[in-house]
Jmol script that loads the backbone (N, CA, C; Angstrom):
load data "model"
ATOM      1  N   MET A   1      90.570  94.237 103.998  1.00  0.00           N
ATOM      2  CA  MET A   1      91.549  93.749 103.091  1.00  0.00           C
ATOM      3  C   MET A   1      92.440  94.425 103.158  1.00  0.00           C
ATOM      4  N   ILE A   2      93.490  92.954 103.144  1.00  0.00           N
ATOM      5  CA  ILE A   2      94.763  93.645 102.571  1.00  0.00           C
ATOM      6  C   ILE A   2      95.385  92.886 101.273  1.00  0.00           C
ATOM      7  N   TYR A   3      95.489  93.896 100.635  1.00  0.00           N
ATOM      8  CA  TYR A   3      96.598  93.726  99.218  1.00  0.00           C
ATOM      9  C   TYR A   3      97.682  93.634  99.622  1.00  0.00           C
ATOM     10  N   GLU A   4      98.382  92.817  98.761  1.00  0.00           N
ATOM     11  CA  GLU A   4     100.039  92.516  98.749  1.00  0.00           C
ATOM     12  C   GLU A   4     100.189  92.058  97.880  1.00  0.00           C
ATOM     13  N   ALA A   5     101.639  92.449  97.204  1.00  0.00           N
ATOM     14  CA  ALA A   5     102.338  92.365  96.056  1.00  0.00           C
ATOM     15  C   ALA A   5     103.793  92.421  96.132  1.00  0.00           C
ATOM     16  N   THR A   6     104.378  91.067  95.946  1.00  0.00           N
ATOM     17  CA  THR A   6     106.495  91.400  95.770  1.00  0.00           C
ATOM     18  C   THR A   6     106.589  90.168  94.487  1.00  0.00           C
ATOM     19  N   GLY A   7     107.637  90.659  94.683  1.00  0.00           N
ATOM     20  CA  GLY A   7     108.605  90.087  93.575  1.00  0.00           C
ATOM     21  C   GLY A   7     109.766  90.457  92.782  1.00  0.00           C
ATOM     22  N   TYR A   8     110.204  90.704  92.077  1.00  0.00           N
ATOM     23  CA  TYR A   8     111.387  91.465  92.495  1.00  0.00           C
ATOM     24  C   TYR A   8     111.571  92.889  92.137  1.00  0.00           C
ATOM     25  N   GLN A   9     111.716  93.670  92.787  1.00  0.00           N
ATOM     26  CA  GLN A   9     111.761  94.603  93.267  1.00  0.00           C
ATOM     27  C   GLN A   9     110.752  95.623  93.141  1.00  0.00           C
ATOM     28  N   LEU A  10     109.958  94.494  93.979  1.00  0.00           N
ATOM     29  CA  LEU A  10     108.503  94.910  94.327  1.00  0.00           C
ATOM     30  C   LEU A  10     107.888  94.638  95.590  1.00  0.00           C
ATOM     31  N   PHE A  11     107.457  95.589  95.865  1.00  0.00           N
ATOM     32  CA  PHE A  11     106.505  95.213  97.832  1.00  0.00           C
ATOM     33  C   PHE A  11     105.811  96.300  97.622  1.00  0.00           C
ATOM     34  N   GLU A  12     104.679  95.406  97.971  1.00  0.00           N
ATOM     35  CA  GLU A  12     103.227  96.562  97.896  1.00  0.00           C
ATOM     36  C   GLU A  12     102.688  95.725  99.422  1.00  0.00           C
ATOM     37  N   LYS A  13     101.937  96.754 100.175  1.00  0.00           N
ATOM     38  CA  LYS A  13     101.107  96.431 101.049  1.00  0.00           C
ATOM     39  C   LYS A  13     100.200  96.938 101.641  1.00  0.00           C
ATOM     40  N   TYR A  14      98.714  97.068 101.241  1.00  0.00           N
ATOM     41  CA  TYR A  14      97.617  98.345 101.185  1.00  0.00           C
ATOM     42  C   TYR A  14      96.910  97.938 102.580  1.00  0.00           C
ATOM     43  N   LEU A  15      96.367  98.705 103.270  1.00  0.00           N
ATOM     44  CA  LEU A  15      94.994  98.146 103.551  1.00  0.00           C
ATOM     45  C   LEU A  15      93.584  98.891 102.941  1.00  0.00           C
ATOM     46  N   LEU A  16      93.080  98.265 102.178  1.00  0.00           N
ATOM     47  CA  LEU A  16      91.564  98.607 101.556  1.00  0.00           C
ATOM     48  C   LEU A  16      90.880  98.578 102.060  1.00  0.00           C
ATOM     49  N   LYS A  17      89.820  99.197 101.974  1.00  0.00           N
ATOM     50  CA  LYS A  17      87.874  99.447 102.202  1.00  0.00           C
ATOM     51  C   LYS A  17      87.339  98.732 101.315  1.00  0.00           C
ATOM     52  N   SER A  18      86.477  98.344 101.833  1.00  0.00           N
ATOM     53  CA  SER A  18      85.446  97.629 100.860  1.00  0.00           C
ATOM     54  C   SER A  18      84.119  98.525 101.039  1.00  0.00           C
ATOM     55  N   ASP A  19      83.568  98.230  99.380  1.00  0.00           N
ATOM     56  CA  ASP A  19      82.061  98.868  99.875  1.00  0.00           C
ATOM     57  C   ASP A  19      81.028  97.800  98.761  1.00  0.00           C
ATOM     58  N   GLU A  20      79.928  97.035 100.116  1.00  0.00           N
ATOM     59  CA  GLU A  20      79.266  95.724  98.953  1.00  0.00           C
ATOM     60  C   GLU A  20      78.281  96.572  98.512  1.00  0.00           C
ATOM     61  N   ASN A  21      77.809  95.939  97.295  1.00  0.00           N
ATOM     62  CA  ASN A  21      76.429  97.030  96.848  1.00  0.00           C
ATOM     63  C   ASN A  21      76.017  95.550  96.391  1.00  0.00           C
ATOM     64  N   ILE A  22      74.447  94.428  97.647  1.00  0.00           N
ATOM     65  CA  ILE A  22      74.331  93.665  97.084  1.00  0.00           C
ATOM     66  C   ILE A  22      72.871  93.052  95.558  1.00  0.00           C
ATOM     67  N   VAL A  23      72.627  94.594  95.602  1.00  0.00           N
ATOM     68  CA  VAL A  23      71.776  94.682  94.254  1.00  0.00           C
ATOM     69  C   VAL A  23      72.598  94.773  93.088  1.00  0.00           C
ATOM     70  N   ASP A  24      73.544  95.047  92.928  1.00  0.00           N
ATOM     71  CA  ASP A  24      74.865  95.110  91.893  1.00  0.00           C
ATOM     72  C   ASP A  24      75.589  93.704  92.006  1.00  0.00           C
ATOM     73  N   ASN A  25      75.951  93.481  92.763  1.00  0.00           N
ATOM     74  CA  ASN A  25      76.579  92.269  93.552  1.00  0.00           C
ATOM     75  C   ASN A  25      78.069  92.808  93.043  1.00  0.00           C
ATOM     76  N   THR A  26      78.651  93.924  93.387  1.00  0.00           N
ATOM     77  CA  THR A  26      79.600  94.399  93.100  1.00  0.00           C
ATOM     78  C   THR A  26      80.123  94.661  94.779  1.00  0.00           C
ATOM     79  N   VAL A  27      81.421  94.338  94.765  1.00  0.00           N
ATOM     80  CA  VAL A  27      82.136  95.220  96.195  1.00  0.00           C
ATOM     81  C   VAL A  27      83.203  96.135  95.445  1.00  0.00           C
ATOM     82  N   LYS A  28      83.249  97.710  95.970  1.00  0.00           N
ATOM     83  CA  LYS A  28      83.935  98.449  95.850  1.00  0.00           C
ATOM     84  C   LYS A  28      85.358  98.225  96.829  1.00  0.00           C
ATOM     85  N   LEU A  29      86.493  98.638  95.598  1.00  0.00           N
ATOM     86  CA  LEU A  29      87.501  98.680  96.804  1.00  0.00           C
ATOM     87  C   LEU A  29      88.214  99.753  97.299  1.00  0.00           C
ATOM     88  N   SER A  30      88.454 100.570  97.699  1.00  0.00           N
ATOM     89  CA  SER A  30      89.188 101.624  98.034  1.00  0.00           C
ATOM     90  C   SER A  30      90.689 101.920  98.883  1.00  0.00           C
ATOM     91  N   PHE A  31      91.481 102.392  98.864  1.00  0.00           N
ATOM     92  CA  PHE A  31      93.429 102.814  99.403  1.00  0.00           C
ATOM     93  C   PHE A  31      92.704 103.073 100.885  1.00  0.00           C
ATOM     94  N   ASP A  32      92.753 103.027 101.605  1.00  0.00           N
ATOM     95  CA  ASP A  32      92.598 103.063 102.810  1.00  0.00           C
ATOM     96  C   ASP A  32      93.776 104.002 103.542  1.00  0.00           C
ATOM     97  N   LYS A  33      95.143 102.922 103.797  1.00  0.00           N
ATOM     98  CA  LYS A  33      96.585 103.517 104.791  1.00  0.00           C
ATOM     99  C   LYS A  33      97.565 101.871 103.637  1.00  0.00           C
ATOM    100  N   LEU A  34      99.022 102.797 103.716  1.00  0.00           N
ATOM    101  CA  LEU A  34     100.164 102.142 103.280  1.00  0.00           C
ATOM    102  C   LEU A  34     100.214 101.017 104.552  1.00  0.00           C
ATOM    103  N   LEU A  35     100.707 100.008 104.721  1.00  0.00           N
ATOM    104  CA  LEU A  35     101.124  98.972 105.689  1.00  0.00           C
ATOM    105  C   LEU A  35     102.585  99.084 105.211  1.00  0.00           C
ATOM    106  N   ASP A  36     102.944  98.301 104.451  1.00  0.00           N
ATOM    107  CA  ASP A  36     104.754  98.251 104.341  1.00  0.00           C
ATOM    108  C   ASP A  36     104.771  98.869 102.912  1.00  0.00           C
ATOM    109  N   GLY A  37     105.923  98.781 102.497  1.00  0.00           N
ATOM    110  CA  GLY A  37     106.603  99.248 101.019  1.00  0.00           C
ATOM    111  C   GLY A  37     106.782 100.718 100.672  1.00  0.00           C
ATOM    112  N   SER A  38     106.225 100.090  99.095  1.00  0.00           N
ATOM    113  CA  SER A  38     106.109 101.780  98.221  1.00  0.00           C
ATOM    114  C   SER A  38     105.163 102.383  98.355  1.00  0.00           C
ATOM    115  N   GLU A  39     105.158 104.021  98.835  1.00  0.00           N
ATOM    116  CA  GLU A  39     104.005 104.150  98.757  1.00  0.00           C
ATOM    117  C   GLU A  39     103.757 105.052  96.964  1.00  0.00           C
ATOM    118  N   SER A  40     102.000 105.016  96.708  1.00  0.00           N
ATOM    119  CA  SER A  40     101.410 105.235  95.497  1.00  0.00           C
ATOM    120  C   SER A  40     101.246 106.232  95.707  1.00  0.00           C
ATOM    121  N   ALA A  41     101.677 107.124  94.997  1.00  0.00           N
ATOM    122  CA  ALA A  41     101.191 109.123  94.810  1.00  0.00           C
ATOM    123  C   ALA A  41      99.358 108.981  94.085  1.00  0.00           C
ATOM    124  N   LEU A  42      99.524 107.885  93.149  1.00  0.00           N
ATOM    125  CA  LEU A  42      98.183 107.100  92.670  1.00  0.00           C
ATOM    126  C   LEU A  42      97.137 106.873  93.400  1.00  0.00           C
ATOM    127  N   LEU A  43      97.529 106.409  94.419  1.00  0.00           N
ATOM    128  CA  LEU A  43      96.232 105.678  94.855  1.00  0.00           C
ATOM    129  C   LEU A  43      96.053 106.747  95.907  1.00  0.00           C
ATOM    130  N   GLU A  44      96.836 107.076  97.078  1.00  0.00           N
ATOM    131  CA  GLU A  44      96.426 108.659  97.441  1.00  0.00           C
ATOM    132  C   GLU A  44      96.018 109.739  97.058  1.00  0.00           C
ATOM    133  N   LYS A  45      95.899 109.298  95.718  1.00  0.00           N
ATOM    134  CA  LYS A  45      95.315 110.875  94.784  1.00  0.00           C
ATOM    135  C   LYS A  45      93.858 110.605  94.625  1.00  0.00           C
ATOM    136  N   THR A  46      93.862 109.328  93.796  1.00  0.00           N
ATOM    137  CA  THR A  46      91.892 108.466  93.604  1.00  0.00           C
ATOM    138  C   THR A  46      91.518 108.082  94.108  1.00  0.00           C
ATOM    139  N   LYS A  47      91.893 107.070  95.545  1.00  0.00           N
ATOM    140  CA  LYS A  47      91.788 105.759  96.431  1.00  0.00           C
ATOM    141  C   LYS A  47      91.038 104.710  95.575  1.00  0.00           C
ATOM    142  N   ASN A  48      90.958 104.986  94.009  1.00  0.00           N
ATOM    143  CA  ASN A  48      90.234 103.827  93.426  1.00  0.00           C
ATOM    144  C   ASN A  48      91.135 102.605  93.322  1.00  0.00           C
ATOM    145  N   PHE A  49      90.019 101.379  94.032  1.00  0.00           N
ATOM    146  CA  PHE A  49      91.521 100.310  93.702  1.00  0.00           C
ATOM    147  C   PHE A  49      90.338  99.206  92.441  1.00  0.00           C
ATOM    148  N   GLY A  50      89.460  98.975  92.233  1.00  0.00           N
ATOM    149  CA  GLY A  50      88.613  98.604  91.345  1.00  0.00           C
ATOM    150  C   GLY A  50      87.417  98.433  92.042  1.00  0.00           C
ATOM    151  N   THR A  51      86.960  97.234  91.485  1.00  0.00           N
ATOM    152  CA  THR A  51      85.516  96.476  91.636  1.00  0.00           C
ATOM    153  C   THR A  51      85.742  95.547  91.420  1.00  0.00           C
ATOM    154  N   ILE A  52      85.338  94.691  92.562  1.00  0.00           N
ATOM    155  CA  ILE A  52      85.020  92.730  91.993  1.00  0.00           C
ATOM    156  C   ILE A  52      83.265  92.924  91.492  1.00  0.00           C
ATOM    157  N   THR A  53      82.882  92.106  91.035  1.00  0.00           N
ATOM    158  CA  THR A  53      81.735  91.800  90.629  1.00  0.00           C
ATOM    159  C   THR A  53      81.176  90.429  90.387  1.00  0.00           C
ATOM    160  N   PHE A  54      80.541  89.677  90.668  1.00  0.00           N
ATOM    161  CA  PHE A  54      80.251  88.305  90.936  1.00  0.00           C
ATOM    162  C   PHE A  54      78.870  88.579  89.439  1.00  0.00           C
ATOM    163  N   ASN A  55      79.190  87.598  88.378  1.00  0.00           N
ATOM    164  CA  ASN A  55      78.414  87.249  87.362  1.00  0.00           C
ATOM    165  C   ASN A  55      77.845  86.003  87.410  1.00  0.00           C
ATOM    166  N   GLU A  56      77.402  85.163  88.335  1.00  0.00           N
ATOM    167  CA  GLU A  56      76.489  84.331  89.068  1.00  0.00           C
ATOM    168  C   GLU A  56      77.642  82.655  88.422  1.00  0.00           C
ATOM    169  N   GLU A  57      78.593  82.720  88.265  1.00  0.00           N
ATOM    170  CA  GLU A  57      80.028  82.199  87.502  1.00  0.00           C
ATOM    171  C   GLU A  57      81.312  82.014  88.156  1.00  0.00           C
ATOM    172  N   SER A  58      81.667  83.665  88.441  1.00  0.00           N
ATOM    173  CA  SER A  58      82.666  83.653  89.260  1.00  0.00           C
ATOM    174  C   SER A  58      83.096  85.239  89.308  1.00  0.00           C
ATOM    175  N   TYR A  59      84.469  85.129  90.026  1.00  0.00           N
ATOM    176  CA  TYR A  59      84.054  86.908  90.527  1.00  0.00           C
ATOM    177  C   TYR A  59      85.140  87.361  89.273  1.00  0.00           C
ATOM    178  N   ILE A  60      84.690  88.871  88.937  1.00  0.00           N
ATOM    179  CA  ILE A  60      85.864  89.402  88.045  1.00  0.00           C
ATOM    180  C   ILE A  60      86.114  90.562  88.452  1.00  0.00           C
ATOM    181  N   TRP A  61      87.885  90.865  88.583  1.00  0.00           N
ATOM    182  CA  TRP A  61      87.647  92.309  89.602  1.00  0.00           C
ATOM    183  C   TRP A  61      88.544  93.012  88.122  1.00  0.00           C
ATOM    184  N   GLU A  62      88.177  94.604  88.374  1.00  0.00           N
ATOM    185  CA  GLU A  62      88.745  95.406  87.342  1.00  0.00           C
ATOM    186  C   GLU A  62      89.408  96.155  88.127  1.00  0.00           C
ATOM    187  N   SER A  63      90.792  96.681  88.000  1.00  0.00           N
ATOM    188  CA  SER A  63      91.325  97.520  89.114  1.00  0.00           C
ATOM    189  C   SER A  63      91.865  98.839  88.050  1.00  0.00           C
ATOM    190  N   PRO A  64      91.768  99.923  87.878  1.00  0.00           N
ATOM    191  CA  PRO A  64      92.926 100.744  87.497  1.00  0.00           C
ATOM    192  C   PRO A  64      93.899 101.291  88.001  1.00  0.00           C
ATOM    193  N   TYR A  65      93.883 100.571  89.064  1.00  0.00           N
ATOM    194  CA  TYR A  65      95.691 100.733  89.845  1.00  0.00           C
ATOM    195  C   TYR A  65      96.749 100.059  89.540  1.00  0.00           C
ATOM    196  N   ILE A  66      95.924  98.221  88.868  1.00  0.00           N
ATOM    197  CA  ILE A  66      96.815  97.141  88.572  1.00  0.00           C
ATOM    198  C   ILE A  66      97.077  97.480  87.231  1.00  0.00           C
ATOM    199  N   ASP A  67      96.224  97.766  86.257  1.00  0.00           N
ATOM    200  CA  ASP A  67      96.024  98.503  84.665  1.00  0.00           C
ATOM    201  C   ASP A  67      97.311  99.298  84.830  1.00  0.00           C
ATOM    202  N   PHE A  68      97.155 100.386  85.242  1.00  0.00           N
ATOM    203  CA  PHE A  68      98.161 101.411  85.153  1.00  0.00           C
ATOM    204  C   PHE A  68      99.464 100.996  85.940  1.00  0.00           C
ATOM    205  N   ASN A  69      99.642 100.800  86.617  1.00  0.00           N
ATOM    206  CA  ASN A  69     100.864 100.131  87.280  1.00  0.00           C
ATOM    207  C   ASN A  69     101.806  98.697  86.484  1.00  0.00           C
ATOM    208  N   PHE A  70     101.233  98.036  86.046  1.00  0.00           N
ATOM    209  CA  PHE A  70     101.112  97.005  86.040  1.00  0.00           C
ATOM    210  C   PHE A  70     101.073  96.373  84.805  1.00  0.00           C
ATOM    211  N   ASN A  71      99.852  97.195  83.718  1.00  0.00           N
ATOM    212  CA  ASN A  71      99.940  96.474  82.202  1.00  0.00           C
ATOM    213  C   ASN A  71     100.328  97.632  80.989  1.00  0.00           C
ATOM    214  N   ASN A  72     100.624  99.185  81.945  1.00  0.00           N
ATOM    215  CA  ASN A  72     100.949 100.222  80.510  1.00  0.00           C
ATOM    216  C   ASN A  72      99.235 100.669  80.767  1.00  0.00           C
ATOM    217  N   GLY A  73      98.768 100.709  81.448  1.00  0.00           N
ATOM    218  CA  GLY A  73      97.457 101.289  81.481  1.00  0.00           C
ATOM    219  C   GLY A  73      96.621 100.415  80.727  1.00  0.00           C
ATOM    220  N   LYS A  74      96.710  99.371  80.069  1.00  0.00           N
ATOM    221  CA  LYS A  74      95.644  98.619  79.452  1.00  0.00           C
ATOM    222  C   LYS A  74      94.806  97.928  80.594  1.00  0.00           C
ATOM    223  N   LYS A  75      93.032  98.099  80.206  1.00  0.00           N
ATOM    224  CA  LYS A  75      92.473  97.555  80.913  1.00  0.00           C
ATOM    225  C   LYS A  75      92.059  95.744  81.017  1.00  0.00           C
ATOM    226  N   ILE A  76      92.372  95.163  82.146  1.00  0.00           N
ATOM    227  CA  ILE A  76      92.224  93.629  81.940  1.00  0.00           C
ATOM    228  C   ILE A  76      91.150  93.614  82.776  1.00  0.00           C
ATOM    229  N   LYS A  77      90.564  92.382  82.541  1.00  0.00           N
ATOM    230  CA  LYS A  77      89.918  91.850  83.593  1.00  0.00           C
ATOM    231  C   LYS A  77      90.101  90.249  84.500  1.00  0.00           C
ATOM    232  N   TYR A  78      90.256  90.218  85.463  1.00  0.00           N
ATOM    233  CA  TYR A  78      90.871  89.275  86.462  1.00  0.00           C
ATOM    234  C   TYR A  78      89.467  88.402  87.003  1.00  0.00           C
ATOM    235  N   ILE A  79      89.933  87.083  86.885  1.00  0.00           N
ATOM    236  CA  ILE A  79      88.863  86.017  87.158  1.00  0.00           C
ATOM    237  C   ILE A  79      89.794  85.844  88.585  1.00  0.00           C
ATOM    238  N   LEU A  80      89.035  86.027  89.907  1.00  0.00           N
ATOM    239  CA  LEU A  80      89.618  85.593  91.008  1.00  0.00           C
ATOM    240  C   LEU A  80      89.573  83.545  91.337  1.00  0.00           C
ATOM    241  N   THR A  81      90.411  83.417  91.874  1.00  0.00           N
ATOM    242  CA  THR A  81      90.226  82.029  91.915  1.00  0.00           C
ATOM    243  C   THR A  81      90.103  81.880  93.865  1.00  0.00           C
ATOM    244  N   LYS A  82      89.134  81.166  94.181  1.00  0.00           N
ATOM    245  CA  LYS A  82      89.329  81.285  95.873  1.00  0.00           C
ATOM    246  C   LYS A  82      90.357  80.064  96.326  1.00  0.00           C
ATOM    247  N   ARG A  83      91.276  80.106  97.115  1.00  0.00           N
ATOM    248  CA  ARG A  83      92.341  79.570  97.401  1.00  0.00           C
ATOM    249  C   ARG A  83      91.931  78.688  98.621  1.00  0.00           C
ATOM    250  N   LYS A  84      92.415  77.363  98.850  1.00  0.00           N
ATOM    251  CA  LYS A  84      92.072  76.572  99.721  1.00  0.00           C
ATOM    252  C   LYS A  84      93.380  76.425 100.434  1.00  0.00           C
TER     253      LYS A  84
END
end "model"
wireframe off; spacefill off
backbone 0.3
color backbone group
């Protein structure tokens, strides 16, 4: 899986690993390597890119990396939508 974020003075592109747990309906994401953009000491140290959970209605992504880098550490749950 590839994570890519672009914007004003922002460009990150990372290869992520995923580990699916069908019993808990979760997918754990972990940093694998930098593909392009700026390096992240946080990811290289913790590797934790979060968890995606399916709750019978929607997919919810919780990411300590996103919370730390973009939300001043405030924990947020993101509801994922399917792109067509």
